[in-house]
N, C-alpha and C positions, 0 to 999 in steps of 0.2 A: 504494500500499500504506499502510495507516495505521500509527500508532506502536505499537499493540499487536501488530500482525502482525509488525513489525520486531523488537520485543523478543522475540517468540516465536521467530523465526528465529535470533537471536543466542543465545538460551539453549538452543536445540536444536542447529542445525547448527554454530553458532560453537563450541559446547562440543565437538562431535565433532572439528572441525578442529583446535582447540588440543590436544585429547587426542592426535590423530594425530601432530602435530608433536613433542610431548613424548615419545611412544612411539618415534618415529624416533631422537631424540637418545639415548634410553636403549638402544636397539638398538646404536648406535655404541659405547656404553660397554661393551656385551656383547661386541662384537667385539674391543675392546681387551683385555678381561679374558681372553677365550679365547686371544688371541695371547700374552699374558703367561704364561698357563698352559702352553701348548704349548712356549714357549721355556724356561721355568723348570723344568719337570717333564717332560722327555722320556721318563724311565724310570718314570713313575708307574704305579700299578696300572691294569690294563686296565679294572676296574670304573669307576674314576673317569674315565677317558678316554671310555668309552662314555656315561656319564652326561652329561659335558660336551657331547659331540657331539649327543646326543639333545635336551638342553635348548636348544642353540643352533639346531637344526632347528625345534623347536617355537616358539622366539622369532621366527625368520625367517618361518615360515609364519603365525604370528599377525599380524605386521606386514603381510604381503601381503594377508591377509583383511581387515584393518582398512582398508587403503588402498582395496580394492575396494568395501567397504561405504560408506565415506565418499564415494568417487567416484560411486557410484550414487545416493546421496541428495542430493549437492550439485550434480552436473553433469547426469547423466542425467535426473533429475527436478527440475530447477531451479525454484525459486519455488513449489514445492508443499509445503504443510505436512506434516511427518512423520506426523502423526496420521491423515492420509488415505492413507497408503502402507502396504503390507504390510511384513513383516519379511523383508528379503533374506536369501538362503541363506548368503551370506558372513558376515553379522552373527550368524547363529545358530552357524555353525561357529567364528567368532572367539571367542564366549563359551565354547563347548565346549573349545577349545584352551587358553583362559586357565585354566579349571577344571583341566584335565589337568595343565597345567604346575605349578600350585600344589600339586596332589596329589603330583606326582612329587618336588618339592623337599621337601615335608614328609615324604614317605616316606624320602628320602635322609637327612634329619636323624634320623628315628627309627631307621633302620638304623645310623647312626653312633653313636647313643646306646646301642644294643644291643651293638655291638662294644666300646665303651668300658667298659661294665659287665659284660663277659663273665665276669670273675672275682669279681664282687660276689655276696654272699649274698642281698642284698635288691634286688629289681628292681621294687618297687611303683611308683616314679615312672616308670620306663620303660614298665611296663604301662599306666599312665595315659596316657602320650604315645601309645602304640600304639592304645589305645581311643579317644582323641580323634581320631586320624587316620582310623581306620575309621568313626567317626561322621561325619566330614567327607566320607568317600567316599559314604556313603548320602545325605547332603544334596545332594552334587554330582550324583548320579544323578537326584534329583528335580528339581533345577534344570534339568538338560539336557533332561529330559522335558518340562518346562513350556515351555522355550524353543522346542522343535520342534513345539509345537502350533500350529495354524493360526489364530492370533489376533494382533491388533495389539500393539504395544508398550505402548500406553496401558492396554489391558485386562489385559495381563500385570502391569504395575505396580500396578494397582488391585486385582486379585483375588489375586495372589500375592505381595503386598509382604512378608507375614510370612515367606515362604520365602526371599526375598532377604535379609531382615534376619537370619534365622537362619544363612544361609550366610556372611555377613560376620562375624557374631558367633562362629561356630564357627572360622573362620580365625583370628581374633584370639586366641581361646582356645587353639588349637593352638600358635600362635607363642609365646604367653606360657609355656605349659607346656613347650615345647621349651627355651626360654631358661633358665627356672628350673631344670629338670632337668639340663641340660648344665652350667650353672655350679655347681650343687650337687655334681655328680659330680666336676667338676674341682677344686673346693675340697676335697673329701674326698681326692683324690689328691696333695695338696701335701705337700712334705716340708721338712726344715730347710735343705736345700741352696738356695743363692741361685739357682743356674741353673735348677732345676726350678720354683721359685717364680716366677721371671721369666717362663718360658715359659707356665706355667699362667695367670698374670695377663694376658698378651698374648692367649692364646686366649679367655679369658673376656671381654675387652674387645671383640674382634672379634665374638664370638657375640652379646654384648649389643647392639652397635651394629646388626648385621644383623637380628636378631630384633625389635628395637624399631622399625626402619624399616618392616618388613613389616607389623607389627601396627598401627603408626600409619597406614599406607596404607589398611588395611582399615577402620579407624575413620573416616577421612576419607570413604571411600565410603559407609559406613553413615550418617554424619551428613548428607551432601549428599543422599542418597536420601530421608531422613526429612524434611529441611527444604525440599527443592525437588522434590517428587514429579512435578510436571508438566514438568520440563525434562530434558535429556540430560546435565546436568553429571556425574552419577555414572557414566553410560556412557562419557563422555569420559575421566574419571579412570581407569576400569577398563581402558582401552586400555593403560595403563602398569603395571598391577598385576603381571601375570605377569613383566614385565621387571625389576621391582623384586625379585621372588623369585629370578629367575635370577641377577641381579647379586649378590644377598646370598650365595647359595650359592658363586658363583665368587669372591667376596671372601674367604670363609672358606678356600677351597682355596688361593688365592694367598697368604694370610697366613701359611702354614706356613713359607715361606722367611724371612719377616721375623722369626718367632719364633725360628727356629734361628739366624739371624744375631745376634739379641740375646744369646743364650746363648753363642755363640762369642766375641763381644766381651767378655763378662764373663770367659770362661775365659782369653782372651789377656791381659786386664788382670791377672788374678790371677797368670798365669804370669810376666809381667814383674816383678811384685812379688817373687815367690819367686826369680827369677834374680838380682835385685839384693841380696837379703838373705842368702840361704844361704851364698854364698862368703865373706862377711865373718865370719859365725859360725864357719865351718869354719876359717878362717885364725886367728881368735882362739883357738880351742881348741888348734890345733896348736902355736902359739907359746907357749901356757901363760899368756896374759894375758887380762884382762877387757876387754870392749869399752869400759868406762868409763876404762880406764887407757891406751888408745891416745893418743898424742901428737897434738895438733892441727897440729903442724908436719910430721908425716909426709907424705911425698909420695904415699903410697898412697891408696887410696880411703878416704873418710870412713866412720867406724863409726856404728852405730846403736844406741841404748839397747835393753836387753833388753825393757823394757816396750813399746816400740814394735814389736818383733818379735812379742811375744806377742799384741798387739792386731791386727796386720796379717796374720800368718801363721796362718791357720786352715785346716782341711781343706777348706773350701768354696772356696778361692781357688786351687787347683791341681788338676791332673789326676793321679790316682794311677797311671794307666797310663804316664806319661812321667817321673815324678819318684819318687825313692826315699823314701817317707814314713818308713820306719824309720830311715834315715840322718839325715833332718832332725830327727825328734823326739829322737833320741839326742844329736845335737849340741846342740839347744836345752836339753835336760835337764842335760847336762854343763855347759853355760855357766851355767845358773841355779844349780846346785850350787857351781860355782867362785865365783860372786859371793857366795852365802850363806856359803861357808866363809871368804872374805876378810872379810866383815862380822863374823863370829864372832871371828875372830882380832883384828880391830881393836878389838872390845869387850873381849876378854880382855886 
């Protein structure tokens, strides 16, 4: 076999083999994320559980089809150039399963956006996301039709390259639209409370990371197909595309626990501050003295200046359900008035 034939085999069959190995690794990450989801959210909504189970099944079925196709090309038809072989049925079905998985994930994102903006007056951005997803459905149907036609891969790549480019471009546009709309909606729901802002920022970070990864993957497939049309590099990369989408959705689901944990840590920290400050203010008001007048030789707990209490004790740092806000503010106001009265007496 001459050097040109070897290079052709490397760029074709070698790309498929490397893509299959990468796909198997990502499927292992999918299994790990599914395990984390089932362990962390045993009482989650049935809709989410069904979606996770269905995506896992599609991912596993896709890996099995990819393995069969690569085995047929590399082992059963060893040393035969791929351009002389027909498209095996498992390869066609693998592409169809990949398209279905991407559409399911994008539909779940669109459904989530619809629920988040249920109380919003304007849903123009959400309508744009839904329209882009529906457009992607139409292009996906056309791609599946072309794949199942009885023509070779080379002819498909030459005659219908524009359709594949459109498919990758539409997937990228949908991912970008979902990320921008979701982050914009979350940004509009932010409040002045530190806990809410922290949760929203964490959610935006996870959505940005997952959406950017899927969009970048589509761009890579598009670029490799345009720059190397005579090789199977883009097909090898596409083996892992649906697994990137599945893992991105599972990562968003599993990140909910992390967001809640961050808000709980903030609440506990603020609660500790309140528990340390409030008793000293109450004691100082009851004994009729200012916090500035407490002796440093006193064996009791050290006092804190009023300006420190004012800067540290804000409504964002404690839970109103467990602490008496009225008592706290009454004590703080009484303390400030007592200090102001002593200052006026000293000036007079």
